[in-house]
DOPA-950706 format. One record per residue: residue in one letter; z negated, x negated, y negated of N, C-alpha, C in turn. Coordinates in nm, 2 decimals. Last residue first. Layout:
BEGIN
['A' [Z X Y] [Z X Y] [Z X Y]];
...
! end
This chain:
BEGIN
['R' [2.88 0.10 -2.45] [2.87 0.15 -2.56] [2.90 0.17 -2.69]];
['L' [3.10 -0.06 -2.28] [3.10 0.08 -2.30] [3.03 0.14 -2.40]];
['A' [2.89 -0.28 -2.26] [3.04 -0.29 -2.32] [3.07 -0.14 -2.39]];
['R' [2.73 -0.20 -2.05] [2.72 -0.23 -2.20] [2.82 -0.22 -2.30]];
['L' [2.86 -0.17 -1.85] [2.84 -0.05 -1.88] [2.79 -0.06 -2.04]];
['V' [2.96 -0.47 -1.82] [3.04 -0.33 -1.84] [3.00 -0.26 -1.89]];
['T' [2.72 -0.55 -1.77] [2.80 -0.60 -1.91] [2.90 -0.52 -1.93]];
['L' [2.63 -0.43 -1.52] [2.58 -0.39 -1.65] [2.67 -0.44 -1.81]];
['V' [2.85 -0.52 -1.37] [2.83 -0.38 -1.40] [2.76 -0.40 -1.50]];
['L' [2.73 -0.80 -1.39] [2.88 -0.81 -1.42] [2.89 -0.64 -1.43]];
['R' [2.50 -0.81 -1.22] [2.51 -0.89 -1.41] [2.61 -0.78 -1.46]];
['A' [2.55 -0.71 -0.99] [2.46 -0.60 -1.08] [2.52 -0.67 -1.22]];
['P' [2.88 -0.81 -0.89] [2.72 -0.84 -0.90] [2.72 -0.75 -1.00]];
['A' [3.07 -0.65 -0.57] [3.03 -0.66 -0.77] [2.90 -0.71 -0.81]];
['T' [3.10 -0.55 -0.34] [3.02 -0.69 -0.37] [3.04 -0.76 -0.53]];
['A' [3.20 -0.27 -0.39] [3.04 -0.35 -0.36] [3.01 -0.48 -0.34]];
['A' [3.38 -0.26 -0.67] [3.38 -0.29 -0.50] [3.23 -0.33 -0.50]];
['I' [3.44 0.04 -0.86] [3.39 -0.14 -0.90] [3.34 -0.13 -0.70]];
['S' [3.67 0.22 -1.04] [3.63 0.20 -0.86] [3.56 0.03 -0.90]];
['A' [3.60 0.51 -1.25] [3.60 0.35 -1.21] [3.63 0.35 -1.04]];
['P' [3.67 0.70 -1.51] [3.66 0.65 -1.38] [3.68 0.55 -1.35]];
['V' [3.45 0.69 -1.76] [3.54 0.68 -1.73] [3.52 0.68 -1.60]];
['F' [3.23 0.80 -2.01] [3.26 0.74 -1.86] [3.40 0.75 -1.80]];
['K' [3.04 0.77 -2.31] [3.13 0.82 -2.21] [3.16 0.76 -2.10]];
['A' [2.76 0.86 -2.42] [2.82 0.75 -2.38] [2.93 0.81 -2.30]];
['D' [2.60 1.02 -2.61] [2.76 1.01 -2.65] [2.83 0.91 -2.58]];
['S' [2.42 1.13 -2.37] [2.38 1.04 -2.46] [2.55 1.06 -2.50]];
['Q' [2.35 1.27 -2.11] [2.36 1.36 -2.25] [2.39 1.27 -2.34]];
['Q' [2.32 1.10 -1.91] [2.45 1.19 -1.89] [2.43 1.25 -2.06]];
['V' [2.08 0.96 -2.02] [2.21 0.84 -2.03] [2.34 0.97 -2.01]];
['D' [1.91 1.14 -2.00] [1.95 1.09 -2.10] [2.03 1.01 -2.13]];
['R' [1.89 1.19 -1.69] [1.97 1.28 -1.79] [2.02 1.24 -1.91]];
['R' [1.80 0.89 -1.56] [1.98 0.95 -1.61] [1.98 1.07 -1.68]];
['W' [1.54 0.89 -1.70] [1.63 0.81 -1.81] [1.77 0.89 -1.73]];
['K' [1.44 1.17 -1.55] [1.48 1.12 -1.70] [1.55 1.07 -1.76]];
['Y' [1.45 1.03 -1.28] [1.56 1.16 -1.32] [1.53 1.15 -1.49]];
['I' [1.27 0.86 -1.38] [1.40 0.78 -1.29] [1.50 0.92 -1.31]];
['L' [1.08 0.99 -1.37] [1.09 0.90 -1.45] [1.23 0.84 -1.47]];
['S' [1.04 1.07 -1.15] [1.04 1.19 -1.22] [1.11 1.11 -1.36]];
['T' [0.96 0.86 -0.97] [1.07 0.91 -0.97] [1.12 0.99 -1.05]];
['S' [0.79 0.58 -1.11] [0.78 0.70 -1.07] [0.93 0.81 -1.05]];
['V' [0.83 0.27 -1.00] [0.83 0.34 -1.09] [0.84 0.49 -1.07]];
['D' [0.87 0.02 -0.88] [0.73 0.05 -0.85] [0.74 0.15 -1.02]];
['F' [1.17 -0.03 -0.75] [1.12 -0.08 -0.91] [0.99 -0.06 -0.92]];
['Q' [1.12 0.05 -0.48] [1.19 -0.06 -0.49] [1.12 -0.13 -0.62]];
['R' [1.06 0.34 -0.54] [0.95 0.22 -0.43] [0.97 0.10 -0.48]];
['A' [1.26 0.45 -0.68] [1.14 0.44 -0.72] [1.06 0.33 -0.67]];
['V' [1.44 0.39 -0.46] [1.47 0.33 -0.60] [1.33 0.30 -0.64]];
['E' [1.35 0.63 -0.31] [1.34 0.47 -0.22] [1.39 0.35 -0.34]];
['A' [1.37 0.81 -0.41] [1.27 0.78 -0.41] [1.27 0.63 -0.35]];
['I' [1.67 0.85 -0.44] [1.56 0.81 -0.60] [1.43 0.79 -0.56]];
['V' [1.91 0.61 -0.27] [1.81 0.78 -0.25] [1.66 0.75 -0.42]];
['A' [2.25 0.60 -0.30] [2.10 0.53 -0.33] [2.04 0.73 -0.30]];
['G' [2.51 0.68 -0.27] [2.44 0.66 -0.14] [2.27 0.63 -0.16]];
['P' [2.68 0.46 -0.47] [2.64 0.59 -0.36] [2.58 0.64 -0.32]];
['V' [2.37 0.42 -0.77] [2.49 0.39 -0.65] [2.49 0.47 -0.54]];
['F' [2.27 0.51 -0.93] [2.38 0.60 -0.93] [2.45 0.50 -0.81]];
['S' [2.02 0.35 -0.93] [2.01 0.52 -0.88] [2.14 0.57 -0.92]];
['A' [2.10 0.12 -1.04] [2.07 0.15 -0.87] [2.09 0.27 -0.88]];
['L' [2.15 0.25 -1.28] [2.27 0.17 -1.27] [2.21 0.19 -1.08]];
['V' [1.82 0.28 -1.39] [1.89 0.38 -1.40] [2.05 0.35 -1.28]];
['I' [1.76 0.02 -1.33] [1.75 0.08 -1.25] [1.82 0.23 -1.25]];
['E' [1.91 -0.16 -1.57] [1.91 -0.16 -1.40] [1.86 -0.07 -1.35]];
['E' [1.82 0.01 -1.79] [1.95 0.01 -1.70] [2.00 -0.03 -1.61]];
['R' [1.56 -0.04 -1.78] [1.60 0.08 -1.71] [1.74 0.05 -1.71]];
['E' [1.56 -0.34 -1.84] [1.50 -0.27 -1.74] [1.55 -0.14 -1.65]];
['A' [1.68 -0.32 -2.07] [1.79 -0.38 -1.96] [1.70 -0.33 -1.82]];
['Q' [1.50 -0.23 -2.23] [1.62 -0.12 -2.21] [1.69 -0.17 -2.10]];
['S' [1.18 -0.21 -2.08] [1.29 -0.26 -2.18] [1.40 -0.16 -2.14]];
['W' [0.88 0.01 -2.04] [0.98 -0.07 -1.98] [1.14 -0.11 -2.04]];
['R' [0.58 -0.01 -2.01] [0.65 -0.05 -2.15] [0.77 -0.09 -2.02]];
['R' [0.31 0.15 -1.89] [0.39 0.09 -1.88] [0.50 0.09 -1.97]];
['R' [0.03 0.30 -2.03] [0.13 0.31 -1.99] [0.19 0.22 -1.99]];
['R' [-0.23 0.25 -2.14] [-0.25 0.28 -2.00] [-0.10 0.33 -1.96]];
['E' [-0.39 0.03 -2.38] [-0.27 0.10 -2.35] [-0.27 0.12 -2.22]];
['S' [-0.61 -0.18 -2.34] [-0.67 0.01 -2.42] [-0.52 0.09 -2.41]];
['G' [-0.67 -0.25 -2.04] [-0.66 -0.29 -2.16] [-0.64 -0.12 -2.26]];
['S' [-0.43 -0.25 -1.72] [-0.57 -0.31 -1.81] [-0.55 -0.30 -1.95]];
['I' [-0.32 -0.13 -1.49] [-0.32 -0.15 -1.58] [-0.42 -0.19 -1.65]];
['V' [-0.22 -0.19 -1.15] [-0.38 -0.19 -1.20] [-0.35 -0.21 -1.42]];
['T' [-0.05 -0.09 -0.83] [-0.04 -0.15 -1.01] [-0.18 -0.11 -1.10]];
['M' [-0.05 -0.16 -0.55] [-0.13 -0.04 -0.65] [-0.10 -0.13 -0.80]];
['H' [0.12 -0.03 -0.23] [0.10 -0.12 -0.37] [0.02 -0.03 -0.46]];
['M' [0.05 -0.07 0.13] [0.00 0.02 0.01] [0.00 -0.08 -0.13]];
! end
């Protein structure tokens, strides 16, 4: 069992934009299970769903694309950032 202890006056964890992008990207991989992605990154499933909704409701425009399974995640993130 894994437990994260947050000490100090602040009780909420902070996720950088890069971390959020990585987690959301992992959740959109074909066949990905949100619960497994949440466990992998130690984040709640509801937060992943919220971030996914935020991305889908943003002004970001998505175009059909085919990305090889061997494409490095960093390359995919670079492309996604360029689309903003």
